[in-house]
PASEBA-1860 file (N, C-alpha, C; in nm, 3 decimals):
! residues 247
1> XXXXXXXX> -3.652/-9.798/-2.089/-3.707/-9.668/-2.128/-3.600/-9.572/-2.184 ~ -3.634/-9.519/-2.312/-3.537/-9.461/-2.368/-3.518/-9.325/-2.292 ~ -3.391/-9.259/-2.280/-3.390/-9.149/-2.219/-3.435/-9.041/-2.284 ~ -3.490/-8.912/-2.213/-3.555/-8.816/-2.271/-3.439/-8.725/-2.337 ~ -3.464/-8.676/-2.438/-3.374/-8.575/-2.507/-3.402/-8.442/-2.460 ~ -3.282/-8.368/-2.431/-3.346/-8.226/-2.374/-3.306/-8.133/-2.490 ~ -3.411/-8.052/-2.513/-3.402/-7.979/-2.639/-3.308/-7.860/-2.608 ~ -3.205/-7.841/-2.683/-3.152/-7.719/-2.693/-3.218/-7.601/-2.764
9> XXXXXXXX> -3.197/-7.478/-2.706/-3.252/-7.363/-2.740/-3.185/-7.310/-2.903 ~ -3.283/-7.291/-2.969/-3.240/-7.244/-3.130/-3.149/-7.125/-3.102 ~ -3.029/-7.137/-3.154/-2.939/-7.013/-3.139/-3.006/-6.903/-3.209 ~ -3.090/-6.920/-3.314/-3.165/-6.803/-3.364/-3.270/-6.733/-3.287 ~ -3.302/-6.809/-3.156/-3.404/-6.727/-3.075/-3.321/-6.655/-2.963 ~ -3.186/-6.657/-2.950/-3.122/-6.580/-2.851/-3.161/-6.418/-2.875 ~ -3.158/-6.334/-2.775/-3.198/-6.214/-2.805/-3.058/-6.115/-2.852 ~ -3.089/-6.038/-2.946/-2.972/-5.942/-2.984/-2.959/-5.838/-2.882
17> XXXXXXXX> -2.820/-5.788/-2.864/-2.813/-5.676/-2.764/-2.899/-5.567/-2.773 ~ -2.943/-5.487/-2.698/-3.032/-5.358/-2.712/-2.914/-5.257/-2.726 ~ -2.885/-5.248/-2.842/-2.781/-5.127/-2.878/-2.827/-4.995/-2.823 ~ -2.942/-4.966/-2.813/-2.990/-4.833/-2.791/-2.979/-4.797/-2.640 ~ -3.009/-4.910/-2.561/-2.992/-4.909/-2.429/-2.833/-4.898/-2.375 ~ -2.750/-4.968/-2.451/-2.600/-4.974/-2.435/-2.567/-4.809/-2.464 ~ -2.620/-4.774/-2.581/-2.567/-4.623/-2.595/-2.617/-4.512/-2.493 ~ -2.724/-4.535/-2.455/-2.771/-4.438/-2.355/-2.689/-4.445/-2.221
25> XXXXXXXX> -2.649/-4.585/-2.200/-2.573/-4.606/-2.059/-2.427/-4.541/-2.067 ~ -2.386/-4.571/-2.199/-2.250/-4.509/-2.235/-2.239/-4.359/-2.216 ~ -2.363/-4.293/-2.279/-2.364/-4.156/-2.278/-2.387/-4.115/-2.120 ~ -2.447/-4.188/-2.050/-2.470/-4.146/-1.899/-2.335/-4.142/-1.825 ~ -2.246/-4.248/-1.861/-2.120/-4.272/-1.804/-2.033/-4.136/-1.837 ~ -2.029/-4.115/-1.993/-1.952/-4.001/-2.038/-2.003/-3.860/-1.983 ~ -2.141/-3.855/-1.978/-2.188/-3.720/-1.942/-2.165/-3.711/-1.773 ~ -2.166/-3.820/-1.709/-2.122/-3.837/-1.562/-1.983/-3.763/-1.546
33> XXXXXXXX> -1.908/-3.831/-1.653/-1.743/-3.795/-1.622/-1.716/-3.648/-1.670 ~ -1.791/-3.606/-1.775/-1.786/-3.473/-1.820/-1.817/-3.366/-1.695 ~ -1.929/-3.402/-1.643/-1.981/-3.319/-1.535/-1.883/-3.299/-1.432 ~ -1.831/-3.432/-1.394/-1.738/-3.436/-1.274/-1.618/-3.359/-1.309 ~ -1.551/-3.363/-1.436/-1.461/-3.290/-1.476/-1.475/-3.138/-1.463 ~ -1.611/-3.096/-1.517/-1.635/-2.962/-1.540/-1.644/-2.902/-1.374 ~ -1.722/-2.974/-1.286/-1.695/-2.930/-1.146/-1.573/-2.925/-1.082 ~ -1.482/-3.020/-1.127/-1.359/-3.019/-1.065/-1.281/-2.882/-1.135
41> XXXXXXXX> -1.308/-2.853/-1.258/-1.249/-2.746/-1.308/-1.287/-2.615/-1.257 ~ -1.425/-2.622/-1.214/-1.498/-2.511/-1.173/-1.432/-2.466/-1.028 ~ -1.424/-2.581/-0.943/-1.381/-2.570/-0.806/-1.218/-2.520/-0.832 ~ -1.166/-2.563/-0.933/-1.004/-2.526/-0.934/-1.008/-2.369/-0.955 ~ -1.085/-2.329/-1.064/-1.090/-2.202/-1.093/-1.124/-2.097/-0.992 ~ -1.227/-2.159/-0.915/-1.277/-2.064/-0.803/-1.187/-2.051/-0.703 ~ -1.114/-2.154/-0.656/-0.990/-2.161/-0.581/-0.890/-2.047/-0.621 ~ -0.872/-2.077/-0.744/-0.752/-1.986/-0.799/-0.797/-1.830/-0.781
49> XXXXXXXX> -0.910/-1.809/-0.821/-0.960/-1.653/-0.821/-0.970/-1.615/-0.680 ~ -1.008/-1.708/-0.590/-1.008/-1.655/-0.428/-0.849/-1.637/-0.383 ~ -0.764/-1.724/-0.451/-0.622/-1.718/-0.394/-0.571/-1.568/-0.478 ~ -0.611/-1.553/-0.604/-0.545/-1.435/-0.653/-0.602/-1.311/-0.597 ~ -0.731/-1.299/-0.530/-0.792/-1.193/-0.478/-0.691/-1.173/-0.337 ~ -0.674/-1.288/-0.263/-0.598/-1.275/-0.143/-0.448/-1.226/-0.164 ~ -0.399/-1.283/-0.269/-0.244/-1.213/-0.296/-0.252/-1.075/-0.339 ~ -0.354/-1.021/-0.411/-0.378/-0.894/-0.442/-0.386/-0.802/-0.325
57> XXXXXXXX> -0.477/-0.850/-0.229/-0.513/-0.787/-0.102/-0.371/-0.768/-0.030 ~ -0.317/-0.876/-0.021/-0.174/-0.884/0.077/-0.090/-0.799/-0.002 ~ -0.069/-0.793/-0.124/0.028/-0.694/-0.181/-0.015/-0.549/-0.165 ~ -0.130/-0.520/-0.178/-0.181/-0.382/-0.145/-0.155/-0.344/-0.008 ~ -0.189/-0.433/0.085/-0.170/-0.385/0.237/-0.012/-0.369/0.250 ~ 0.086/-0.443/0.190/0.238/-0.436/0.204/0.283/-0.297/0.144 ~ 0.222/-0.267/0.032/0.253/-0.156/-0.052/0.211/-0.032/0.018 ~ 0.095/-0.033/0.091/0.035/0.072/0.154/0.122/0.104/0.272
65> XXXXXXXX> 0.188/-0.002/0.344/0.248/0.022/0.454/0.407/0.070/0.414 ~ 0.439/0.009/0.321/0.573/0.062/0.254/0.553/0.216/0.191 ~ 0.426/0.252/0.163/0.412/0.397/0.130/0.433/0.492/0.243 ~ 0.353/0.437/0.359/0.367/0.520/0.486/0.498/0.527/0.533 ~ 0.585/0.422/0.541/0.693/0.409/0.591/0.804/0.508/0.492 ~ 0.782/0.492/0.390/0.868/0.569/0.280/0.850/0.734/0.310 ~ 0.707/0.753/0.323/0.665/0.913/0.354/0.736/0.949/0.486 ~ 0.742/0.860/0.578/0.791/0.893/0.700/0.964/0.925/0.679
73> XXXXXXXX> 1.011/0.816/0.619/1.175/0.866/0.586/1.177/0.983/0.504 ~ 1.114/1.030/0.387/1.105/1.149/0.326/1.101/1.250/0.422 ~ 1.002/1.247/0.497/0.987/1.359/0.605/1.125/1.377/0.696 ~ 1.169/1.256/0.740/1.304/1.256/0.830/1.423/1.319/0.736 ~ 1.424/1.270/0.630/1.517/1.330/0.529/1.527/1.474/0.517 ~ 1.405/1.532/0.506/1.403/1.686/0.478/1.444/1.740/0.619 ~ 1.417/1.680/0.732/1.457/1.739/0.864/1.597/1.752/0.858 ~ 1.665/1.607/0.826/1.823/1.608/0.826/1.863/1.716/0.744
81> XXXXXXXX> 1.828/1.742/0.607/1.884/1.828/0.524/1.881/1.978/0.581 ~ 1.759/2.013/0.638/1.737/2.151/0.684/1.858/2.174/0.811 ~ 1.853/2.063/0.897/1.948/2.076/1.005/2.090/2.086/0.992 ~ 2.135/1.994/0.867/2.268/2.006/0.819/2.305/2.138/0.728 ~ 2.203/2.175/0.664/2.224/2.309/0.608/2.244/2.423/0.700 ~ 2.154/2.425/0.808/2.171/2.548/0.903/2.313/2.529/0.962 ~ 2.373/2.410/0.977/2.485/2.403/1.050/2.602/2.450/0.956 ~ 2.601/2.408/0.824/2.703/2.437/0.734/2.684/2.582/0.697
89> XXXXXXXX> 2.566/2.648/0.688/2.573/2.788/0.682/2.631/2.862/0.796 ~ 2.600/2.795/0.907/2.650/2.885/1.043/2.814/2.887/1.044 ~ 2.847/2.764/1.016/2.990/2.749/1.030/3.044/2.840/0.910 ~ 2.992/2.854/0.775/3.048/2.932/0.684/3.044/3.062/0.741 ~ 2.923/3.124/0.796/2.925/3.264/0.826/2.984/3.281/0.969 ~ 3.046/3.187/1.034/3.096/3.211/1.178/3.003/3.234/1.289 ~ 2.891/3.205/1.260/2.787/3.229/1.367/2.687/3.107/1.351 ~ 2.674/3.038/1.466/2.595/2.917/1.484/2.461/2.986/1.539
97> XXXXXXXX> 2.337/2.913/1.489/2.207/2.946/1.544/2.187/2.863/1.671 ~ 2.196/2.935/1.782/2.173/2.894/1.910/2.049/2.826/1.944 ~ 1.947/2.875/1.898/1.816/2.826/1.923/1.813/2.674/1.871 ~ 1.874/2.635/1.755/1.847/2.503/1.712/1.983/2.434/1.719 ~ 2.092/2.460/1.783/2.225/2.403/1.743/2.215/2.263/1.817 ~ 2.172/2.252/1.961/2.174/2.125/2.020/2.092/2.038/1.942 ~ 1.977/2.073/1.899/1.874/1.983/1.836/1.936/1.927/1.683 ~ 2.002/2.043/1.629/2.048/2.012/1.490/2.160/1.897/1.508
105> XXXXXXXX> 2.238/1.920/1.608/2.367/1.842/1.624/2.318/1.681/1.668 ~ 2.208/1.686/1.745/2.156/1.540/1.786/2.087/1.465/1.668 ~ 2.054/1.535/1.543/1.985/1.494/1.435/2.063/1.458/1.314 ~ 2.187/1.542/1.289/2.251/1.531/1.169/2.320/1.409/1.135 ~ 2.381/1.338/1.234/2.450/1.220/1.222/2.372/1.082/1.216 ~ 2.238/1.105/1.197/2.152/0.979/1.168/2.126/0.966/1.035 ~ 2.043/0.860/1.002/1.997/0.856/0.867/1.861/0.768/0.883 ~ 1.756/0.806/0.795/1.627/0.763/0.812/1.624/0.596/0.760
113> XXXXXXXX> 1.539/0.537/0.801/1.528/0.386/0.774/1.514/0.370/0.606 ~ 1.572/0.272/0.566/1.568/0.245/0.434/1.463/0.128/0.407 ~ 1.385/0.145/0.310/1.286/0.059/0.279/1.332/-0.109/0.265 ~ 1.262/-0.204/0.297/1.284/-0.338/0.313/1.227/-0.411/0.198 ~ 1.238/-0.534/0.194/1.177/-0.612/0.080/1.017/-0.649/0.141 ~ 0.936/-0.655/0.034/0.804/-0.684/0.081/0.775/-0.861/0.089 ~ 0.714/-0.883/0.199/0.694/-1.033/0.227/0.610/-1.088/0.143 ~ 0.507/-1.016/0.103/0.415/-1.087/-0.002/0.451/-1.126/-0.123
121> XXXXXXXX> 0.527/-1.028/-0.185/0.616/-1.051/-0.298/0.703/-1.149/-0.291 ~ 0.783/-1.169/-0.176/0.890/-1.264/-0.171/0.819/-1.381/-0.181 ~ 0.706/-1.406/-0.103/0.637/-1.547/-0.086/0.594/-1.580/-0.229 ~ 0.543/-1.478/-0.309/0.475/-1.513/-0.445/0.585/-1.590/-0.532 ~ 0.710/-1.518/-0.525/0.816/-1.581/-0.604/0.874/-1.708/-0.571 ~ 0.890/-1.706/-0.428/0.938/-1.830/-0.359/0.847/-1.955/-0.387 ~ 0.723/-1.925/-0.402/0.611/-2.039/-0.426/0.569/-2.054/-0.559 ~ 0.641/-1.974/-0.643/0.603/-1.994/-0.798/0.470/-1.972/-0.821
129> XXXXXXXX> 0.430/-1.865/-0.756/0.266/-1.814/-0.786/0.247/-1.697/-0.848 ~ 0.360/-1.626/-0.911/0.363/-1.516/-0.972/0.276/-1.527/-1.093 ~ 0.222/-1.634/-1.145/0.124/-1.663/-1.248/-0.021/-1.594/-1.219 ~ -0.026/-1.600/-1.078/-0.172/-1.528/-1.031/-0.174/-1.383/-1.071 ~ -0.067/-1.309/-1.087/-0.094/-1.184/-1.134/-0.103/-1.176/-1.276 ~ -0.211/-1.161/-1.321/-0.245/-1.150/-1.476/-0.191/-1.044/-1.556 ~ -0.163/-0.929/-1.496/-0.122/-0.807/-1.550/0.008/-0.804/-1.576 ~ 0.071/-0.818/-1.678/0.216/-0.828/-1.732/0.294/-0.702/-1.668
137> XXXXXXXX> 0.236/-0.581/-1.693/0.293/-0.484/-1.640/0.314/-0.438/-1.501 ~ 0.196/-0.509/-1.427/0.219/-0.517/-1.260/0.322/-0.592/-1.220 ~ 0.344/-0.719/-1.316/0.438/-0.804/-1.279/0.581/-0.740/-1.297 ~ 0.605/-0.667/-1.400/0.749/-0.630/-1.436/0.756/-0.509/-1.316 ~ 0.674/-0.437/-1.263/0.680/-0.316/-1.196/0.702/-0.401/-1.032 ~ 0.652/-0.488/-1.001/0.689/-0.568/-0.888/0.848/-0.616/-0.899 ~ 0.869/-0.689/-0.994/1.012/-0.714/-1.004/1.103/-0.611/-0.997 ~ 1.078/-0.496/-1.066/1.169/-0.392/-1.074/1.185/-0.314/-0.936
145> XXXXXXXX> 1.081/-0.313/-0.867/1.066/-0.236/-0.752/1.157/-0.339/-0.629 ~ 1.144/-0.461/-0.648/1.222/-0.566/-0.565/1.369/-0.541/-0.598 ~ 1.411/-0.526/-0.728/1.551/-0.518/-0.784/1.602/-0.402/-0.708 ~ 1.515/-0.279/-0.720/1.556/-0.149/-0.665/1.583/-0.154/-0.522 ~ 1.481/-0.226/-0.453/1.514/-0.224/-0.298/1.645/-0.294/-0.281 ~ 1.668/-0.413/-0.343/1.774/-0.505/-0.304/1.919/-0.421/-0.341 ~ 1.908/-0.345/-0.459/2.023/-0.263/-0.503/2.056/-0.133/-0.385 ~ 1.942/-0.089/-0.356/1.949/0.033/-0.254/2.012/-0.010/-0.146
153> XXXXXXXX> 1.956/-0.126/-0.079/1.999/-0.168/0.042/2.139/-0.205/0.048 ~ 2.201/-0.271/-0.075/2.328/-0.309/-0.084/2.427/-0.161/-0.063 ~ 2.370/-0.055/-0.162/2.448/0.076/-0.163/2.414/0.127/-0.013 ~ 2.317/0.138/0.050/2.296/0.190/0.175/2.388/0.155/0.285 ~ 2.420/0.021/0.281/2.499/-0.034/0.360/2.649/0.019/0.384 ~ 2.694/0.091/0.251/2.823/0.128/0.247/2.818/0.294/0.213 ~ 2.761/0.311/0.096/2.787/0.455/0.048/2.712/0.539/0.136 ~ 2.576/0.518/0.179/2.493/0.596/0.251/2.541/0.621/0.388
161> XXXXXXXX> 2.578/0.525/0.447/2.605/0.515/0.587/2.752/0.569/0.615 ~ 2.836/0.547/0.529/2.987/0.574/0.580/3.021/0.730/0.593 ~ 2.963/0.814/0.525/2.972/0.955/0.530/2.916/0.994/0.680 ~ 2.783/0.928/0.705/2.716/0.983/0.830/2.813/0.932/0.949 ~ 2.862/0.818/0.930/2.946/0.759/1.056/3.083/0.835/1.068 ~ 3.113/0.886/0.949/3.231/0.990/0.966/3.204/1.130/1.018 ~ 3.073/1.164/1.000/3.031/1.297/1.042/3.019/1.282/1.220 ~ 2.972/1.163/1.250/2.958/1.145/1.400/3.084/1.146/1.442
169> XXXXXXXX> 3.197/1.064/1.395/3.336/1.068/1.457/3.386/1.191/1.476 ~ 3.377/1.297/1.358/3.451/1.408/1.390/3.357/1.509/1.465 ~ 3.230/1.502/1.473/3.161/1.571/1.579/3.190/1.563/1.723 ~ 3.252/1.437/1.744/3.293/1.412/1.886/3.378/1.502/1.921 ~ 3.449/1.560/1.836/3.559/1.648/1.879/3.502/1.776/1.936 ~ 3.361/1.816/1.908/3.309/1.934/1.955/3.208/1.901/2.080 ~ 3.202/1.762/2.100/3.091/1.725/2.185/3.147/1.687/2.334 ~ 3.076/1.710/2.426/3.099/1.652/2.570/2.994/1.594/2.629
177> XXXXXXXX> 3.001/1.450/2.631/2.889/1.382/2.655/2.860/1.383/2.822 ~ 2.735/1.338/2.853/2.693/1.317/3.006/2.747/1.206/3.051 ~ 2.862/1.205/3.142/2.900/1.075/3.198/2.887/1.086/3.341 ~ 2.763/1.073/3.392/2.727/1.067/3.532/2.768/0.942/3.612 ~ 2.818/0.846/3.551/2.821/0.722/3.602/2.718/0.654/3.648 ~ 2.585/0.695/3.625/2.466/0.636/3.644/2.403/0.579/3.522 ~ 2.372/0.431/3.498/2.334/0.392/3.381/2.209/0.460/3.332 ~ 2.197/0.455/3.218/2.085/0.532/3.142/1.954/0.460/3.163
185> XXXXXXXX> 1.858/0.514/3.196/1.731/0.461/3.210/1.641/0.454/3.072 ~ 1.680/0.530/2.978/1.600/0.537/2.854/1.697/0.555/2.736 ~ 1.670/0.522/2.627/1.743/0.539/2.491/1.784/0.696/2.473 ~ 1.683/0.769/2.502/1.718/0.920/2.478/1.838/0.974/2.569 ~ 1.858/0.898/2.678/1.981/0.950/2.757/2.106/0.874/2.719 ~ 2.113/0.788/2.617/2.221/0.727/2.597/2.279/0.837/2.482 ~ 2.415/0.864/2.508/2.491/0.963/2.424/2.458/1.117/2.435 ~ 2.366/1.134/2.546/2.340/1.275/2.573/2.460/1.384/2.585
193> XXXXXXXX> 2.428/1.485/2.512/2.543/1.580/2.515/2.532/1.670/2.647 ~ 2.624/1.711/2.710/2.639/1.807/2.811/2.669/1.941/2.761 ~ 2.787/1.940/2.685/2.843/2.083/2.627/2.880/2.063/2.491 ~ 2.863/2.178/2.416/2.914/2.192/2.267/3.030/2.285/2.257 ~ 3.146/2.249/2.205/3.246/2.328/2.190/3.244/2.403/2.049 ~ 3.174/2.540/2.066/3.138/2.601/1.935/3.272/2.633/1.864 ~ 3.391/2.647/1.925/3.506/2.688/1.856/3.534/2.575/1.781 ~ 3.534/2.474/1.827/3.566/2.358/1.739/3.494/2.342/1.622
201> XXXXXXXX> 3.350/2.355/1.627/3.254/2.336/1.511/3.303/2.456/1.405 ~ 3.345/2.582/1.445/3.364/2.696/1.369/3.501/2.673/1.306 ~ 3.594/2.635/1.356/3.728/2.628/1.310/3.807/2.513/1.249 ~ 3.750/2.388/1.297/3.797/2.257/1.242/3.735/2.259/1.093 ~ 3.838/2.256/0.985/3.796/2.234/0.867/3.731/2.092/0.839 ~ 3.806/1.998/0.914/3.732/1.868/0.888/3.597/1.850/0.910 ~ 3.544/1.940/1.013/3.404/1.920/1.050/3.327/1.964/0.935 ~ 3.337/2.075/0.879/3.274/2.141/0.762/3.268/2.048/0.648
209> XXXXXXXX> 3.400/1.986/0.614/3.401/1.885/0.498/3.323/1.760/0.517 ~ 3.296/1.721/0.649/3.216/1.609/0.689/3.068/1.664/0.673 ~ 3.037/1.766/0.723/2.887/1.830/0.704/2.850/1.814/0.553 ~ 2.950/1.873/0.485/2.914/1.891/0.329/2.891/1.749/0.268 ~ 2.978/1.664/0.304/2.981/1.538/0.249/2.852/1.473/0.282 ~ 2.800/1.491/0.412/2.701/1.423/0.477/2.550/1.488/0.404 ~ 2.557/1.610/0.372/2.467/1.670/0.311/2.442/1.624/0.156 ~ 2.548/1.585/0.103/2.530/1.561/-0.022/2.463/1.406/-0.039
217> XXXXXXXX> 2.515/1.314/0.046/2.465/1.193/0.073/2.312/1.200/0.098 ~ 2.282/1.283/0.197/2.141/1.283/0.259/2.035/1.309/0.137 ~ 2.107/1.409/0.054/2.041/1.485/-0.052/2.006/1.364/-0.162 ~ 2.086/1.283/-0.180/2.089/1.181/-0.295/1.977/1.068/-0.229 ~ 1.990/1.046/-0.105/1.903/0.945/-0.031/1.775/1.008/-0.052 ~ 1.759/1.121/-0.039/1.619/1.192/-0.036/1.543/1.160/-0.181 ~ 1.638/1.180/-0.277/1.589/1.168/-0.411/1.567/1.023/-0.444 ~ 1.632/0.936/-0.389/1.600/0.784/-0.394/1.463/0.746/-0.338
225> XXXXXXXX> 1.453/0.790/-0.206/1.321/0.769/-0.161/1.198/0.835/-0.222 ~ 1.220/0.953/-0.286/1.102/0.999/-0.375/1.082/0.909/-0.487 ~ 1.176/0.852/-0.578/1.188/0.766/-0.674/1.109/0.629/-0.619 ~ 1.135/0.582/-0.507/1.073/0.467/-0.438/0.913/0.480/-0.442 ~ 0.887/0.610/-0.395/0.756/0.646/-0.346/0.665/0.653/-0.503 ~ 0.738/0.688/-0.596/0.676/0.714/-0.725/0.655/0.562/-0.775 ~ 0.757/0.461/-0.736/0.712/0.322/-0.790/0.609/0.268/-0.712 ~ 0.592/0.305/-0.571/0.495/0.253/-0.496/0.350/0.295/-0.540
233> XXXXXXXX> 0.350/0.429/-0.570/0.193/0.490/-0.626/0.171/0.411/-0.754 ~ 0.268/0.380/-0.848/0.210/0.306/-0.959/0.168/0.182/-0.950 ~ 0.270/0.110/-0.856/0.224/-0.030/-0.826/0.081/-0.032/-0.758 ~ 0.035/0.049/-0.662/-0.092/0.064/-0.600/-0.189/0.095/-0.698 ~ -0.190/0.168/-0.795/-0.269/0.192/-0.893/-0.294/0.090/-0.980 ~ -0.206/-0.006/-1.018/-0.224/-0.126/-1.104/-0.295/-0.223/-1.006 ~ -0.246/-0.242/-0.886/-0.316/-0.327/-0.792/-0.464/-0.302/-0.788 ~ -0.489/-0.177/-0.765/-0.633/-0.151/-0.769/-0.722/-0.173/-0.891
241> XXXXXXX> -0.667/-0.151/-1.003/-0.716/-0.190/-1.127/-0.728/-0.353/-1.147 ~ -0.638/-0.414/-1.098/-0.633/-0.572/-1.113/-0.725/-0.622/-1.020 ~ -0.750/-0.568/-0.898/-0.847/-0.618/-0.801/-0.998/-0.587/-0.858 ~ -1.027/-0.507/-0.931/-1.131/-0.484/-1.011/-1.181/-0.591/-1.080 ~ -1.068/-0.630/-1.160/-1.084/-0.716/-1.261/-1.105/-0.876/-1.199 ~ -1.047/-0.883/-1.090/-1.055/-1.013/-1.020/-1.178/-1.015/-0.921 ~ -1.244/-0.922/-0.912/-1.375/-0.932/-0.812/-1.482/-0.982/-0.903
END
């Protein structure tokens, strides 16, 4: 019995690809990738906006605190200048103000706190996120303030403190400290003055020179703090504007 021949399908009968379906499926894939990319970009932009707002809020808190501390230091400097001036005028006139003498002497050989660097700004720089600050003027002022603080602290450790330390040294000539032999229980008791030799204050020329030198330094320091406060006010104003744009 002859073998049955299997009929082969005619090649012409094979179905052609459905190019429309292929196109639709391709478009769906491309559209899905596009949507995914857009969602990823949207999430990244949203995260950056939140990060920017947090940075601006932290900077604002830091500078508000810095303004409070600077105002406190300015007030302290004004008290120091008043006390030093009273003592200088009293020595020149040969008559000290007995009502304020002890209080003034306890005050004049000190110096108010110098502003320190801001943690939020230092973190921004160290992490390379200064790009979050879109306002170029604000960025410049932040860098300028940080440079001013760094330079001021360097000068403060030498130029500002040396004359005050010298004044404290010469004033010991006129002071007799409380030496009861009993350890102090509070910081206010440390270095407490028992008596003041007014004759030494009035007659020792080194003391008057030290007072005048200290006054000059304290006055300069006061002006520097005023300048810092102005910088802080400018930065806070720019931060407020930047927060409105970022909200």
